[in-house]
N, C-alpha and C positions, 0 to 999 in steps of 0.2 A: 346737852352735852358738849364740852369742849373737845374737840379734833384734832390731830397731830396735822400740821402741813408735810407737803410733800419735800421741802425743805430738812424739816425736822425729824421724819421719817429716815433720811436719808444718811443725815447726821448720828442717828443711834444707831442704825446698822453698822454704820464706817468705825465707829465707837466701840461696837460689840466685835468687831474681829481683827481690830487690832490687835498684834500679837508681842509680846512681851519681849523687848530687844536683850539678845543674849550677849550678856557682859563676860570679857576673857580678861584676867591678871595676866598679865605677861611679865616674866621676869628677862632683864637682857643682861647678858654675858658682860657689857661694855656700858659705861657711864654715859648718860646722856648728854656731857657737858665734852664728852671727846669727838674731836673731829671723824668724819668717815665712818670709822667704827660706831660710835655712839649715837650719831645724826643717823646712821642706815635704819638702828633700831626704831628711834622718833618718827623717822620719817614712813616707817612700814605702817606706824599706828594712826599718823596723819592720811595716810593713803586709805586705809579700809574705813576708817571712822567717815572720810567722805565720800566714800562710792557705797556705802550699805546703811541702810535704815534699820536693820536686823539684826547688826552683828557689830558691838563695839571692844575694841581693844583698850586697856588702860595700863602703860609703860611702866615699869620699875624698876629702878636702877638695881646692880649687884647687891647683894646682901640685905636689901629692903624687906626681900620676901625668902630667898635662902643664898647661898654664896654660892657665885660661879660654877665651882664645880660639881655641885650637888643638884644642879637644874633636871637634867636628865631625870635621875631617879623622882626628883619630884612632880615633873609634869606625868610621869609614868605611874605612879598612885594617886594623880589627883589632887595632891596639896596644891600643885600649882597648875594654872590652865595652860600656861602656852611659855614657851621660852624662845628669845630670838639671842643664837648663837651660833657656834660650830662645832661640828662633829669630832675634830681634834682632840678637842678637851675628854674626850672618852677612850681613848687611846689605850689608857689603862684598864680599861673595863672589856672592850672590845678592840682585839688586832689590827682587823682593817677599818676602823672606822676614819682614820686619819685618811686614808685614799678617797673619801668624800669632801675633805677638807683643804690638804693641799699634800701635793707630792713631790719630793726632791726632783729637780732637773726632769719635772712633769710637765703637765701640759699647762699655757698661758689662759690667759681668761677666756677668749674665743672656743677655741678649743676645749676648754674643761665645760663650759656652759652647752658645747656641739654634742658632746659623750653625754653629759646628766640631763640634757630636753631633748633631745633628738635620736638618743642612742637608748642604752641599757643603762645608765647611769643612777640615773633618779629611781626606776624600779628596784634596781641592786640596794640603793642606799635604804628603800622600804623595810624590804626583805631582811637586812642586815639586823635592824631592829626588832622585827616581829621575831626572827628567829634565834634570838637572844633575849625573849621576855619584856621586850619595852612594849605598855601599851601606848606608843605614840604615833600619829600621823606627821610625815615629815615633808617640807615643801622647800626647796632650793629657795631662797629670798635674799640674797646679796653677793657680789663678788668684789674683790678687790684684785689689781694688778700688782707684780713684784713687789717684796717686802725689802727692807735691808738686812742683811745679815748676820748684824750684830754691833755692840757700842763696848768697846775694851777701853780699860784704863791705861793698858798701854801699847803701843805698836806691834801687831803680830808680824815679824820679818822672817819668820818660818813656821811652819805647821807643827814645829816641836814646841813653840811658843805656847800653844795651848795646851799641853800637857799639864796637870795638875790644878786647871781655873776650876772655879763653880760656877757655873754658868747657867742663867735660866734659858730654857729652849721649849718650843715648840714641836708637838707634833715627831711625823717620822725622821725629819734630821736630826732629832737629838738622839736616835740611834745609831746615828754617823759620828755625832761629836764624840758619842762615849765610845767609840771603837778608835777613835784617836786621841783619848786620854783625858777627856773633860768631864766632869761631875755634873749633871745636868738635872734642875728640876723644872717642875711646871708652878708657875706662878701667875695669877689672875695681876689684870694690867696695874689694879692698885695697890698691889704690892710690891711690885718691883723696884719702886726708887728706895721704899724703905730698906728693901735687904739690900739693895747698891749703897746704900748710905751707911749702913752698919757693920757693911764688910761681910756680908752673908753670901753675897755671890760675887765675886769679881769681874763679870761682863753679863751682857743680856743681849738677846733679841726681843722685840717683839711686834712691831709691824711700820710701817710707811713712815716717812721723814717726820711729816706733820703731825702725827699722831706721836709719835716718840718726842718731838719736841714740846709738845703738850705735858706731857709725863715727866721732863725735865732730866732726862738720860744725861744731856751732853752737859751738865752741870757736874757729874761726877766723872763719867766717861767720854773721852774727847777724842776716840778715835771708831768713826764708822766707816764700817763695811760694807761694799757692794760686788756683785750683786746677789738678789736673795734668793740662791739657788736652794736653798729650802723650800721656799715656797714661793715658785714660780707666778703663782694666782693662790687666792682662799677664798674658796665657797663658804658661805655664809649659811645657816637654815635657820625654817622656822618649827618648832617642835609643836605639837597641839595633843593635848591630851584623848587617846583615841576615842574613848567613850563619848566625849564632850562634839568631837568632831564630826561622827556618825551619826548623831542628834540634830545634826546642821543639815535643812533641807541644798538640794542641789545649787540652787543660786546662792545663796551664802558661802559655800565651799567654793565656786566660781568666783567669787568676789575676792577671798583670800587667794588663791592662786593669782589671781589678775594684780593683785596689789602687790604680791612678792614678786612677779613678772617685774613690775613696772620698777619696784624697788632697786632689781639688779641692776637697770639701768643708771637711774640716779647714783646710786653707790659707786659702782664702775667709773660715771663720769664725773664724781667729786676728787676722787683719790686724782684721777689722771691731771686734772683739773690745777691742785693745789699744792703737789709737792716740788714741783719745780723751785717754788718760791720759797715753803720753807728749807728745800736746803741752800739756797743762798743764803738766807738768814744765818742759817747755822753755821755756815761760815765764815760771813762778814760779822755778824754780831755775837756767835756765842763760840766763837774760839775752835770749833769742830774742823777737824782734819777727815777730809773723804779720802776713803783708800780701796783700791780695788783688787781683789783675788789674782794670782796672777793666772794664765792659762794651766801649769805645771801645778798650781794650789786646785784649782777646779778640778783636775783630772783627778786629784788623789778623792777628793769630798765625792765625785760620781762612781769612782770604781768602787768607792767604801759603801756608798747606796747601793750599787750592784751589788752586792755581798750582802748586804743587809736585807735588802725586799729578796732577794733567793733562800734566803734563809728563814722569812716569815712565810713565805710561800709554800716552804717544805714542812713548815710546824702546825701551820694553821689553812684547812681545807678552804675556807672561806674568803679569807686572804688573798689566795690562791685564785680561786674563781673570777674576784673584781680584778686582781691584777691581772690574767690573762687576759679579761674581756678590756680593760682598759689599756693593755699594750697593743689587741690587737684592733683597737680603734685607732690607735695615735698611726701604727705602720701602714691605715689606710689613709690617714688624713695627712699624713708626711706626703703622698704624691701630690695634695694640693698645698700644704703650708710652705714646704721646699721650692715651691716653684712660682706661687703669684705673688709673694711678696719680694718688695725692693730690698736688698740688703742693705743693712744700716751702714752708715760708714762710721771708722773709726778715728776720730781726731787726736 
């Protein structure tokens, strides 16, 4: 009778115990060809697929599975397994959502990550989705430094020039602009240039100079304003359908978390490394006029934001809870942040 060799038996046992790889279809809010934002999503996929034998993510551009603004519902109901996005897109559904994405005059990247990862931010973010009935697991998965605060067809000589403009604007900053007479709308990245081109909007903000250059805003709007008071930092999230997440073993869950933490590092570094070159190119090759808001104008933006925040906190109990928690953390952080860093010279 023919017998199995030891090697054959071992191979048979190993083959019998191999588990099927878990595949996750992931929609991204940003196209893969978009610097910093798009590469953050593809970089995450490369990271998780590179470290895990049990989990594989497949990247899809906006619109290939679902439109950008429908990703939360799609992940929650299981029609899409996961999404790389930012919670600011859900402000129309959840009042507190933008507090986990970008806060006007709020924390920059280091402070934002400190609150999110070492204080209450991440837990409050998950609770927000849970208590609003969304069947998702959320993981911070990217962060960028400040954005520009707008591209305008004409120079803004005073804040009165904002009145009557139609402008694409993101998150809580849109509430401020509306108080100042701007009509705002939230458009996905790929929809902005066509809207500018046909005159549906007069101005826009979207992201950092290198990203905005890829989208071509400078072809129509030549005045680019700084600083990005509305988004001193922007946090990105990985949403995973909760049922799919709970079915994963602890090691696979940890691998996804580790890939996201690594992605935060590379996402932030790419933005910091590449935007100054884009600013120079915008001025020297694209005819862009870089402008800065005056201290007086920034003071109006900030005072208006404080009014908006107070009203939202009065209207929405969870917004108030998150806002109070973040404010308490920021008060403590101020002891460190106002002391340790060198003042930046203004030339």
